[in-house]
Short mmCIF file of the C-alpha atoms (twelve columns), coordinates in Angstrom:
data_MODEL
# 
_entry.id   MODEL 
# 
loop_
_atom_site.group_PDB 
_atom_site.id 
_atom_site.type_symbol 
_atom_site.label_atom_id 
_atom_site.label_alt_id 
_atom_site.label_comp_id 
_atom_site.label_asym_id 
_atom_site.label_seq_id 
_atom_site.Cartn_x 
_atom_site.Cartn_y 
_atom_site.Cartn_z 
_atom_site.pdbx_PDB_model_num 
ATOM 1   C CA . MET A 1   -26.255 -31.858 -12.408 1 
ATOM 2   C CA . LYS A 2   -26.833 -29.164 -9.803  1 
ATOM 3   C CA . ILE A 3   -23.812 -27.779 -7.997  1 
ATOM 4   C CA . GLU A 4   -24.506 -27.655 -4.283  1 
ATOM 5   C CA . GLU A 5   -21.833 -25.158 -3.304  1 
ATOM 6   C CA . SER A 6   -19.342 -22.789 -4.870  1 
ATOM 7   C CA . THR A 7   -15.969 -24.395 -5.573  1 
ATOM 8   C CA . ILE A 8   -13.731 -21.332 -5.874  1 
ATOM 9   C CA . VAL A 9   -10.238 -22.167 -4.612  1 
ATOM 10  C CA . GLU A 10  -8.522  -18.982 -3.435  1 
ATOM 11  C CA . THR A 11  -5.083  -20.042 -4.720  1 
ATOM 12  C CA . ASN A 12  -6.021  -20.750 -8.355  1 
ATOM 13  C CA . ASP A 13  -5.754  -18.014 -10.968 1 
ATOM 14  C CA . TYR A 14  -9.089  -18.414 -12.685 1 
ATOM 15  C CA . ARG A 15  -10.415 -16.305 -15.512 1 
ATOM 16  C CA . VAL A 16  -12.797 -13.814 -13.919 1 
ATOM 17  C CA . ILE A 17  -15.838 -12.064 -15.359 1 
ATOM 18  C CA . ILE A 18  -17.398 -9.400  -13.141 1 
ATOM 19  C CA . PHE A 19  -21.022 -8.285  -13.344 1 
ATOM 20  C CA . PRO A 20  -21.527 -5.156  -11.204 1 
ATOM 21  C CA . ALA A 21  -25.072 -4.347  -10.139 1 
ATOM 22  C CA . SER A 22  -26.145 -0.744  -9.670  1 
ATOM 23  C CA . ARG A 23  -27.585 -1.545  -6.263  1 
ATOM 24  C CA . PRO A 24  -27.299 -4.173  -3.515  1 
ATOM 25  C CA . PHE A 25  -29.326 -7.364  -3.804  1 
ATOM 26  C CA . THR A 26  -32.145 -8.059  -1.405  1 
ATOM 27  C CA . THR A 27  -31.792 -11.284 0.582   1 
ATOM 28  C CA . LYS A 28  -34.458 -12.909 -1.585  1 
ATOM 29  C CA . GLU A 29  -32.801 -11.728 -4.816  1 
ATOM 30  C CA . ALA A 30  -29.382 -13.027 -3.716  1 
ATOM 31  C CA . LYS A 31  -30.891 -16.433 -2.963  1 
ATOM 32  C CA . ILE A 32  -32.733 -16.673 -6.288  1 
ATOM 33  C CA . ILE A 33  -29.743 -15.388 -8.281  1 
ATOM 34  C CA . SER A 34  -27.462 -17.890 -6.518  1 
ATOM 35  C CA . GLU A 35  -29.818 -20.770 -7.326  1 
ATOM 36  C CA . LYS A 36  -30.022 -19.714 -10.977 1 
ATOM 37  C CA . LEU A 37  -26.228 -19.381 -11.177 1 
ATOM 38  C CA . TYR A 38  -25.686 -22.825 -9.636  1 
ATOM 39  C CA . ASP A 39  -28.060 -24.335 -12.200 1 
ATOM 40  C CA . PHE A 40  -26.540 -22.443 -15.144 1 
ATOM 41  C CA . LEU A 41  -22.914 -23.145 -14.239 1 
ATOM 42  C CA . SER A 42  -23.582 -26.839 -13.661 1 
ATOM 43  C CA . ASP A 43  -24.471 -27.140 -17.378 1 
ATOM 44  C CA . TRP A 44  -22.177 -24.439 -18.804 1 
ATOM 45  C CA . ALA A 45  -19.944 -25.850 -21.513 1 
ATOM 46  C CA . ALA A 46  -17.573 -24.897 -24.323 1 
ATOM 47  C CA . HIS A 47  -17.797 -27.068 -27.428 1 
ATOM 48  C CA . GLU A 48  -19.753 -29.663 -25.444 1 
ATOM 49  C CA . LYS A 49  -17.040 -29.885 -22.776 1 
ATOM 50  C CA . ALA A 50  -18.083 -28.891 -19.269 1 
ATOM 51  C CA . LEU A 51  -16.446 -25.760 -17.916 1 
ATOM 52  C CA . SER A 52  -15.017 -25.911 -14.424 1 
ATOM 53  C CA . SER A 53  -16.613 -22.778 -13.071 1 
ATOM 54  C CA . SER A 54  -18.059 -21.192 -9.998  1 
ATOM 55  C CA . PHE A 55  -19.200 -17.842 -8.704  1 
ATOM 56  C CA . LYS A 56  -19.431 -15.637 -5.696  1 
ATOM 57  C CA . ILE A 57  -21.571 -12.669 -4.838  1 
ATOM 58  C CA . GLU A 58  -19.165 -10.060 -3.531  1 
ATOM 59  C CA . LYS A 59  -20.265 -7.248  -1.212  1 
ATOM 60  C CA . ASN A 60  -23.884 -8.264  -1.900  1 
ATOM 61  C CA . GLN A 61  -23.732 -6.320  -5.182  1 
ATOM 62  C CA . PHE A 62  -21.199 -7.831  -7.582  1 
ATOM 63  C CA . ILE A 63  -21.453 -11.214 -9.303  1 
ATOM 64  C CA . ILE A 64  -18.038 -12.774 -9.867  1 
ATOM 65  C CA . ILE A 65  -17.879 -15.692 -12.320 1 
ATOM 66  C CA . CYS A 66  -14.701 -17.809 -12.270 1 
ATOM 67  C CA . VAL A 67  -13.592 -20.293 -14.922 1 
ATOM 68  C CA . ASP A 68  -10.644 -22.645 -14.486 1 
ATOM 69  C CA . GLU A 69  -9.224  -22.445 -17.992 1 
ATOM 70  C CA . GLU A 70  -6.397  -24.829 -17.146 1 
ATOM 71  C CA . LYS A 71  -9.060  -27.545 -17.397 1 
ATOM 72  C CA . GLU A 72  -11.092 -26.176 -20.327 1 
ATOM 73  C CA . GLU A 73  -11.039 -22.754 -21.986 1 
ATOM 74  C CA . ALA A 74  -14.222 -20.742 -22.244 1 
ATOM 75  C CA . SER A 75  -14.911 -20.159 -25.928 1 
ATOM 76  C CA . GLY A 76  -16.526 -17.135 -27.521 1 
ATOM 77  C CA . CYS A 77  -19.788 -19.062 -27.800 1 
ATOM 78  C CA . SER A 78  -19.724 -20.065 -24.130 1 
ATOM 79  C CA . ILE A 79  -19.041 -16.452 -23.096 1 
ATOM 80  C CA . ASP A 80  -21.962 -15.358 -25.296 1 
ATOM 81  C CA . THR A 81  -24.161 -17.956 -23.575 1 
ATOM 82  C CA . LEU A 82  -23.127 -16.566 -20.189 1 
ATOM 83  C CA . GLY A 83  -23.882 -13.041 -21.412 1 
ATOM 84  C CA . ARG A 84  -27.391 -14.014 -22.545 1 
ATOM 85  C CA . PHE A 85  -28.030 -15.752 -19.219 1 
ATOM 86  C CA . MET A 86  -26.831 -12.724 -17.248 1 
ATOM 87  C CA . LYS A 87  -28.994 -10.407 -19.374 1 
ATOM 88  C CA . LYS A 88  -32.020 -12.449 -18.309 1 
ATOM 89  C CA . ILE A 89  -30.990 -12.051 -14.642 1 
ATOM 90  C CA . ASP A 90  -30.435 -8.343  -15.268 1 
ATOM 91  C CA . GLN A 91  -33.864 -7.871  -16.805 1 
ATOM 92  C CA . GLU A 92  -35.657 -9.951  -14.177 1 
ATOM 93  C CA . PHE A 93  -34.221 -7.999  -11.235 1 
ATOM 94  C CA . GLU A 94  -33.437 -4.641  -12.932 1 
ATOM 95  C CA . LEU A 95  -29.832 -4.639  -11.720 1 
ATOM 96  C CA . GLY A 96  -27.991 -2.589  -14.355 1 
ATOM 97  C CA . LEU A 97  -25.382 -5.346  -14.778 1 
ATOM 98  C CA . PHE A 98  -24.442 -4.143  -18.256 1 
ATOM 99  C CA . ASP A 99  -24.314 -0.410  -17.533 1 
ATOM 100 C CA . ARG A 100 -20.578 0.288   -17.758 1 
ATOM 101 C CA . MET A 101 -20.987 4.054   -17.383 1 
ATOM 102 C CA . LYS A 102 -21.101 3.934   -13.597 1 
ATOM 103 C CA . ALA A 103 -18.690 4.037   -10.707 1 
ATOM 104 C CA . SER A 104 -18.939 2.050   -7.506  1 
ATOM 105 C CA . PHE A 105 -16.949 3.069   -4.471  1 
ATOM 106 C CA . VAL A 106 -16.789 2.837   -0.691  1 
ATOM 107 C CA . GLU A 107 -17.224 6.046   1.272   1 
ATOM 108 C CA . ASN A 108 -17.512 6.022   5.061   1 
ATOM 109 C CA . GLY A 109 -17.909 2.233   5.004   1 
ATOM 110 C CA . GLU A 110 -20.877 2.346   2.601   1 
ATOM 111 C CA . ILE A 111 -20.916 1.094   -1.007  1 
ATOM 112 C CA . LYS A 112 -22.215 3.739   -3.382  1 
ATOM 113 C CA . THR A 113 -22.876 3.469   -7.101  1 
ATOM 114 C CA . MET A 114 -23.602 6.397   -9.378  1 
ATOM 115 C CA . LYS A 115 -23.460 7.482   -12.993 1 
ATOM 116 C CA . LEU A 116 -19.886 8.111   -14.092 1 
ATOM 117 C CA . GLN A 117 -20.557 11.754  -14.989 1 
ATOM 118 C CA . ASP A 118 -22.048 12.383  -11.515 1 
ATOM 119 C CA . PHE A 119 -19.053 10.649  -9.937  1 
ATOM 120 C CA . LYS A 120 -16.580 12.833  -11.860 1 
ATOM 121 C CA . LYS A 121 -18.578 15.945  -10.972 1 
ATOM 122 C CA . GLY A 122 -18.710 14.952  -7.276  1 
ATOM 123 C CA . LEU A 123 -14.944 14.489  -7.171  1 
ATOM 124 C CA . LYS A 124 -14.356 17.831  -8.882  1 
ATOM 125 C CA . GLU A 125 -16.796 19.724  -6.625  1 
ATOM 126 C CA . GLY A 126 -15.667 17.939  -3.453  1 
ATOM 127 C CA . SER A 127 -19.016 16.342  -2.595  1 
ATOM 128 C CA . ILE A 128 -17.241 12.986  -2.851  1 
ATOM 129 C CA . SER A 129 -14.253 12.574  -0.549  1 
ATOM 130 C CA . LYS A 130 -10.805 11.893  -1.974  1 
ATOM 131 C CA . ASP A 131 -10.449 9.253   0.794   1 
ATOM 132 C CA . ILE A 132 -12.692 6.745   -0.966  1 
ATOM 133 C CA . GLN A 133 -11.892 3.293   -2.312  1 
ATOM 134 C CA . VAL A 134 -12.995 2.473   -5.863  1 
ATOM 135 C CA . PHE A 135 -14.059 -0.869  -7.354  1 
ATOM 136 C CA . ASP A 136 -12.394 -1.982  -10.596 1 
ATOM 137 C CA . PHE A 137 -14.555 -4.243  -12.748 1 
ATOM 138 C CA . SER A 138 -11.891 -4.780  -15.418 1 
ATOM 139 C CA . LYS A 139 -10.010 -7.487  -13.511 1 
ATOM 140 C CA . ASP A 140 -9.857  -10.651 -15.583 1 
ATOM 141 C CA . THR A 141 -7.954  -13.052 -13.332 1 
ATOM 142 C CA . TYR A 142 -8.778  -14.156 -9.831  1 
ATOM 143 C CA . VAL A 143 -5.402  -13.076 -8.442  1 
ATOM 144 C CA . ALA A 144 -5.921  -9.561  -9.880  1 
ATOM 145 C CA . PHE A 145 -9.446  -9.558  -8.468  1 
ATOM 146 C CA . LEU A 146 -8.183  -10.471 -5.005  1 
ATOM 147 C CA . SER A 147 -5.445  -7.842  -4.984  1 
ATOM 148 C CA . ASP A 148 -6.889  -4.955  -6.983  1 
ATOM 149 C CA . PHE A 149 -10.701 -5.133  -7.039  1 
ATOM 150 C CA . LEU A 150 -10.981 -2.366  -4.438  1 
ATOM 151 C CA . LEU A 151 -8.274  0.299   -4.426  1 
ATOM 152 C CA . PRO A 152 -7.734  3.753   -2.911  1 
ATOM 153 C CA . LEU A 153 -8.940  6.452   -5.317  1 
ATOM 154 C CA . ASN A 154 -5.446  7.672   -6.220  1 
ATOM 155 C CA . ARG A 155 -4.315  4.111   -7.158  1 
ATOM 156 C CA . SER A 156 -7.512  3.212   -9.043  1 
ATOM 157 C CA . TRP A 157 -8.691  3.808   -12.605 1 
ATOM 158 C CA . ALA A 158 -10.605 6.836   -11.238 1 
ATOM 159 C CA . GLY A 159 -7.379  8.524   -10.155 1 
ATOM 160 C CA . ILE A 160 -7.344  10.260  -13.546 1 
ATOM 161 C CA . TYR A 161 -10.210 12.434  -12.298 1 
ATOM 162 C CA . LEU A 162 -8.131  13.947  -9.507  1 
ATOM 163 C CA . ASP A 163 -6.831  17.473  -10.086 1 
# 
């Protein structure tokens, strides 16, 4: 069964899995990735029980997968299946979805992503402003995602790099 539209309900506290790309998607890539995600999620199951899940592409660069575990919990095997599927997407479009040694932030209204060591160096040398907002990919619930996905530098995980 193909899902025709995303069914994320803003008030539910879903389990969230975030896949951050190293660059924005092109319009064509976003369309193809969305179609593939709709198809995958329509058949995604844990122990042969369908998972109530959906996704959104946030800021044209981050894939957010939501699972309503009040209906059915995602098992280790189902998470592994999602990981294998996302690795195929990653390889097809060369997105860096599994590169966790990067930082993504907003500076002057523009999303920037760079290697973590370059980010730390830029903060130390002052080539990156202290007035940035930083994305946090560790959020695992939808409520946490909504409230803390993008935070001012000093309130984010990257605040440890401030002098």
